[in-house]
C-alpha positions in Angstrom: -5.4 1.0 1.2 -7.0 -2.4 1.0 -4.2 -4.9 0.9 -4.9 -7.0 -1.6 -4.7 -7.1 -5.2 -7.8 -6.3 -7.3 -8.8 -8.2 -10.4 -7.8 -6.8 -13.9 -11.1 -6.2 -15.3 -11.3 -3.9 -18.4 -13.0 -0.7 -17.7 -14.3 0.9 -20.8 -15.7 4.4 -21.6 -14.0 6.1 -18.6 -11.1 7.8 -20.5 -11.0 11.7 -21.0 -11.8 12.3 -24.9 -8.8 14.2 -25.2 -6.0 11.6 -24.4 -6.2 8.0 -25.8 -4.9 5.3 -23.6 -2.1 2.8 -25.0 -3.9 -0.6 -25.4 -0.4 -2.5 -24.8 -1.0 -4.6 -21.6 0.8 -3.1 -18.4 3.5 -4.8 -16.7 1.3 -5.3 -13.7 -1.3 -7.0 -15.4 1.0 -9.0 -17.7 2.7 -10.2 -14.6 -0.4 -11.7 -12.9 -1.3 -13.3 -16.2 2.2 -15.1 -16.5 2.2 -15.9 -12.9 -1.3 -17.5 -13.0 -0.2 -19.6 -16.2 2.7 -20.6 -13.9 0.7 -21.6 -11.0 -1.7 -23.5 -13.3 1.1 -25.6 -14.8 2.5 -26.4 -11.1 -1.0 -27.6 -10.4 -1.1 -29.8 -13.4 2.5 -31.2 -12.1 3.9 -29.7 -15.4 6.9 -28.3 -13.2 9.1 -27.6 -16.3 6.6 -25.2 -17.7 5.8 -23.6 -14.2 9.5 -23.0 -13.7 9.6 -21.3 -17.2 6.5 -19.4 -16.5 7.4 -18.1 -13.0 11.0 -17.1 -14.4 9.2 -15.2 -17.2 7.1 -13.3 -14.5 10.1 -12.7 -12.4 11.7 -10.8 -15.3 8.6 -8.5 -15.6 8.2 -7.5 -11.8 11.5 -8.6 -10.3 12.1 -9.2 -6.5 8.6 -10.3 -5.8 8.9 -12.3 -2.4 5.7 -14.3 -3.1 7.1 -15.2 -6.4 10.5 -16.0 -5.2 8.9 -18.5 -2.7 7.1 -20.2 -5.5 10.3 -20.6 -7.8 12.0 -22.1 -4.9 9.2 -24.3 -4.1 8.7 -25.5 -7.7 12.5 -26.2 -7.8 12.5 -28.2 -4.7 9.7 -30.2 -5.9 11.5 -30.9 -9.0 14.5 -32.1 -7.3 16.5 -29.1 -7.7 17.8 -28.3 -4.1 20.5 -26.0 -5.7 18.1 -23.7 -7.8 15.9 -23.7 -4.7 18.7 -22.4 -2.6 19.3 -19.7 -5.2 15.9 -18.4 -4.7 16.3 -18.4 -1.2 19.6 -16.6 -1.4 17.7 -13.9 -3.3 15.1 -13.8 -0.7 17.3 -13.3 2.1 19.3 -10.7 0.3 16.2 -8.6 0.2 16.1 -8.3 3.9 12.9 -10.7 4.5 12.3 -13.3 7.2 10.1 -16.4 5.8 11.2 -19.6 7.3 12.0 -22.2 4.7 12.7 -25.0 6.9 8.9 -25.4 7.7 8.4 -26.9 4.4 9.3 -30.7 4.0 10.0 -30.1 0.3 13.2 -28.3 1.4 14.6 -31.2 3.1 17.2 -31.3 0.2 18.2 -27.7 0.2 18.6 -27.6 3.9 21.1 -30.5 3.4 23.4 -28.6 1.4 26.5 -27.0 2.9 25.8 -23.6 1.5 22.6 -23.4 3.3 24.0 -22.2 6.4 24.9 -19.0 5.0 21.4 -18.4 3.8 20.1 -19.3 7.4 22.3 -16.9 8.9 21.1 -14.1 6.6 17.7 -15.0 7.4 18.1 -14.9 11.1 19.9 -11.7 11.0 17.0 -10.0 9.0 14.9 -10.7 12.3 16.8 -8.3 14.4 14.8 -5.0 15.3 15.7 -1.8 13.6 14.7 1.7 14.6 12.9 2.7 17.7 9.2 3.9 17.9 8.2 6.8 20.3 4.3 6.2 21.3 1.9 9.0 20.5 -1.5 7.6 21.2 -3.3 4.4 21.9 -6.8 3.8 21.3 -8.4 0.9 22.6 -11.8 0.5 21.2 -12.1 -1.3 17.7 -11.7 1.6 15.4 -9.5 -0.2 12.4 -7.5 3.3 12.1 -5.8 3.9 8.8 -4.1 7.1 8.7 -3.0 10.2 10.7 -2.0 13.9 10.0 -0.9 16.6 12.3 -2.8 20.1 12.1 0.2 22.1 13.4 -1.9 25.3 13.6 -4.4 23.7 16.1 -1.7 21.3 17.8 -3.7 18.2 17.1 -4.0 15.0 15.2 -6.6 14.0 12.9 -7.1 10.2 12.6 -9.2 8.1 10.2 -11.2 5.3 11.3 -12.6 2.5 9.0 -14.7 0.6 11.6 -15.4 3.8 13.6 -16.6 5.6 10.4 -15.3 8.9 11.3 -12.2 11.1 11.9 -10.9 11.3 15.3 -9.3 14.5 16.8 -6.6 13.8 19.3 -5.8 17.0 21.3 -2.4 18.2 22.8 -3.4 16.5 26.0 -4.1 13.2 24.3 -8.0 13.0 24.6 -9.8 11.8 21.4 -13.1 12.4 20.2 -15.1 12.4 16.8 -14.2 15.3 14.6 -15.8 14.8 11.2 -19.3 16.7 10.9 -21.3 15.3 8.1 -25.0 15.9 7.2 -25.4 12.1 6.3 -23.3 9.1 7.3 -20.1 8.3 5.6 -18.7 4.9 5.5 -15.2 4.0 6.7 -12.4 6.5 6.5 -9.2 5.8 5.0 -6.5 7.8 3.3 -6.1 11.6 4.8 -4.4 14.4 2.8 -3.9 17.9 4.7 -3.8 21.1 2.5 -3.3 23.5 5.2 -2.6 26.4 2.8 -6.3 26.2 1.8 -7.9 25.1 5.0 -8.8 21.8 3.8 -8.7 18.0 4.5 -9.4 15.5 2.0 -10.3 11.8 2.9 -11.2 8.7 1.1 -14.1 6.9 2.5 -15.3 3.4 1.5 -17.9 0.7 2.5 -15.6 -1.8 3.4 -16.6 -4.9 5.4 -14.8 -3.2 8.6 -16.9 -0.3 8.1 -20.3 -2.0 7.0 -20.7 -5.4 8.6 -24.5 -5.3 8.0 -24.8 -6.4 4.4 -27.9 -4.3 4.0 -26.2 -0.9 4.8 -26.7 1.3 1.9 -23.2 2.4 2.0 -21.5 -1.1 1.4 -19.4 -1.1 -1.6 -19.7 2.9 -2.0 -17.0 5.0 -2.3 -16.3 8.7 -2.1 -13.7 11.4 -1.9 -14.6 14.1 1.0 -13.8 17.6 1.3 -13.5 18.8 4.8 -13.2 21.9 6.4 -9.8 21.7 8.7 -11.3 24.4 11.0 -14.3 22.7 12.2 -14.6 19.2 10.4 -17.6 20.3 8.5 -18.1 17.9 5.5 -18.1 20.5 2.3 -18.4 18.4 -0.6 -18.7 14.4 -1.6 -17.2 13.4 -5.0 -18.2 9.8 -6.0 -16.5 8.1 -9.1 -18.7 6.1 -11.5 -20.0 2.7 -10.2 -18.1 -0.4 -10.7 -18.2 -3.8 -9.6 -15.7 -3.4 -7.0 -14.4 0.0 -5.6 -12.4 1.5 -2.8 -11.1 4.9 -2.7 -8.2 4.8 -0.4 -5.2 6.9 -0.7 -5.0 10.8 -1.2 -2.3 13.2 -2.3 -2.6 17.1 -3.0 -0.5 18.9 -5.5 1.1 22.4 -4.9 -1.8 23.8 -7.0 -4.6 22.2 -5.1 -5.2 19.2 -7.4 -6.3 16.2 -5.5 -5.2 12.8 -6.5 -7.1 9.5 -5.0 -6.4 5.8 -5.9 -8.9 3.2 -6.1 -7.3 0.1 -4.4 -10.1 -2.5 -5.6 -11.0 -1.2 -9.2 -7.2 -0.3 -10.0 -7.8 3.0 -11.2 -6.5 6.6 -10.3 -8.7 9.8 -10.2 -7.8 13.3 -9.7 -9.9 16.3 -8.8 -8.9 19.8 -10.3 -9.0 22.9 -7.9 -12.7 24.1 -8.7 -13.8 21.0 -10.5 -17.3 19.5 -9.6 -16.4 15.9 -10.6 -13.5 13.5 -10.5 -11.5 13.1 -13.6 -9.9 9.6 -14.6 -6.2 9.7 -14.5 -5.3 6.0 -15.1 -8.1 3.6 -15.9 -8.7 0.0 -14.6 -6.3 -2.8 -16.0 -3.0 -0.7 -15.6 -2.3 -1.5 -11.7 -3.5 -4.2 -9.7 -4.2 -2.1 -6.5 -2.7 1.4 -6.4 -2.1 2.5 -2.7 0.0 5.3 -1.7 0.9 8.2 -4.0 3.2 11.2 -3.9 4.0 14.2 -6.5 7.3 13.8 -7.7 9.9 16.7 -6.8 9.7 18.3 -10.1 5.9 18.4 -9.9 5.6 16.4 -13.3 5.0 13.0 -12.2 2.9 11.2 -9.6 4.6 8.3 -7.9 2.2 5.4 -7.0 2.8 2.2 -5.2 1.0 -0.9 -6.9 0.6 -3.4 -4.0 1.6 -6.1 -6.3 3.9 -4.8 -8.7 6.0 -2.2 -7.1 6.6 1.7 -7.9 5.2 3.4 -10.7 5.7 6.8 -12.1 2.9 8.8 -14.0 3.8 11.4 -16.4 1.1 14.0 -15.8 1.7 15.6 -19.2 0.9 12.5 -20.8 -1.0 10.2 -18.4 1.7 7.2 -19.2 2.7 5.1 -16.3 6.0 3.6 -16.3 7.3 1.0 -13.9 10.2 2.4 -11.6 13.2 0.0 -11.7 15.1 -0.9 -8.4 18.3 -2.5 -7.6 18.5 -6.5 -7.4 18.7 -6.3 -3.4 15.4 -4.1 -3.2 11.8 -5.5 -3.1 9.1 -2.8 -3.6 6.2 -5.1 -3.2 3.4 -4.5 -0.5 3.8 -0.9 0.0 1.0 1.0 1.4 1.8 4.7 2.4 4.3 6.5 0.1 5.7 10.1 1.1 7.8 12.3 -0.4 10.8 13.8 1.6 12.8 16.0 -0.6 14.2 14.1 -3.2 13.8 10.7 -1.4 10.6 8.7 -0.5 9.5 7.2 2.9 7.2 4.1 2.5 5.4 1.8 4.8 5.5 -1.7 3.4 3.0 -4.0 5.0 2.8 -6.7 2.6 6.2 -8.4 3.3 7.8 -10.3 6.3 8.8 -8.1 8.2 6.6 -5.1 8.0 9.0 -2.4 7.4 9.3 1.5 7.0 11.9 2.2 4.1 13.8 5.0 2.8 13.9 4.9 -1.0 16.8 7.0 -2.8 15.7 8.0 -6.0 17.5 8.8 -9.3 17.9 12.7 -10.2 15.0 12.6 -12.7 12.7 10.6 -9.9 12.1 8.0 -12.6 14.1 5.1 -10.6 14.7 3.9 -7.2 18.6 3.7 -6.8 18.8 2.5 -3.2 16.8 1.7 0.2 17.3 1.7 3.6 15.4 0.0 6.5 14.4 2.7 9.1 12.0 0.5 11.3 11.2 -3.3 10.9 10.8 -6.2 13.4 9.3 -3.8 16.2 6.9 -5.1 18.7 4.7 -2.0 18.4 4.6 -2.1 14.4 2.8 -5.5 14.0 0.0 -4.0 11.7 1.2 -0.6 10.0 -0.7 1.4 7.8 -0.6 5.2 6.5 0.9 8.3 8.0 2.4 11.6 7.3 5.6 13.5 7.7 6.0 15.7 10.5 9.2 17.6 10.7 12.1 15.0 10.9 9.7 12.3 12.0 7.3 9.8 10.3 4.1 10.1 12.3 2.3 7.0 11.5 -0.2 4.1 12.5 2.1 1.3 13.8 -1.1 -1.0 15.0 -4.1 -0.4 12.5 -6.1 -3.2 13.8 -7.5 -3.8 10.2 -5.9 -7.2 10.2 -8.0 -8.6 12.8 -11.2 -8.0 10.7 -12.2 -10.4 8.0 -13.8 -9.3 4.7 -17.4 -9.3 6.0 -16.0 -7.0 8.9 -16.4 -9.7 11.6 -13.7 -10.1 14.2 -13.0 -13.9 14.2 -10.5 -13.6 17.0 -12.3 -11.3 19.1 -11.4 -7.9 20.0 -8.4 -6.6 18.3 -5.2 -5.3 20.1 -5.4 -1.4 20.9 -4.6 0.6 18.0 -1.3 2.6 18.0 0.0 5.8 16.6 3.8 6.2 16.8 6.6 8.4 15.6 9.7 7.2 14.0 12.8 9.4 13.3 14.0 9.7 9.7 17.4 11.0 10.4 
């Protein structure tokens, strides 16, 4: 769940010998390379080349808000206000809220008579959508990332990055450390409940917020934790091979007990089969930029993954091939963190856009494409820094204010103590 794009460094020697990965460049990697070429051309004042490269990147990963903004700015700088206006119209149609009037380059565009219609749409996009019910408030700096409900024991389990633990919140609202480990763990991120087998799975990583001391031996380390759901005892740790940058972040459990975990920094995805003693590579580095939330498809044959900078992808679990999932022209799938399947639909937390939102995505019958989107929550005062969560009946139970945005990369708090972390419910029906 680290919220920035990892570098696309080739990772060799980690593929399962039984399967050969395609050498064709992935859309996510191709998008980043073409976009970088466009930015380089713009910096060299070659605006026509910049416009062409950014248009090419737009065709690879459509509806990327940052890219649309770049295309608009290049058009404005090149004296093409009508082209800039068309990009901002696209942006507004995605339901997003940036304000182009702050950029002096857009003066020509704003003078166009058609601008008022786009401005009205941008203003309408700032209206609150949905209503949250507060569940818990945590005042101390913890950088909480995920929450699940253990229904059998009527409690919440909450992961803390800076706190380096899992908290238990009981039915009376009292919070206490719950994870019991024989040795320290790093920051705890994604959680996945396997109530049938009495387990909680958690991703742990030595991010800056968890290890502000650069000499901390767990800094930069990451592992998958297997935890006894009854008492919080840490039963096993599973580490992927060393890499320059690693952070296991989001976790999902299949019906058979197979565990899937994404690495948002290295960009790869791992799985742990029932009874296995080591993680197995599913998708190697170089396919995704920063994979985040993941969920099993309704048919059990695919794993749906959110890549932070390129949208949703479906991994065929029989071939291990990843395919980008197309979406309608008015839907942006960039900046998604949590991904949860509810029947034949997905509930996603999108924290990399303005505004930060919770969306319900409708999928095609074969679950290979997004056919529609509905905003369930946006522009809410208690949803300023959302992160992960889980489905609980007809609600999304999620971290609406995580505190993570208050920390810098080294674990400092440049603006002082963060606002209180919050957990909330959002009705889905």
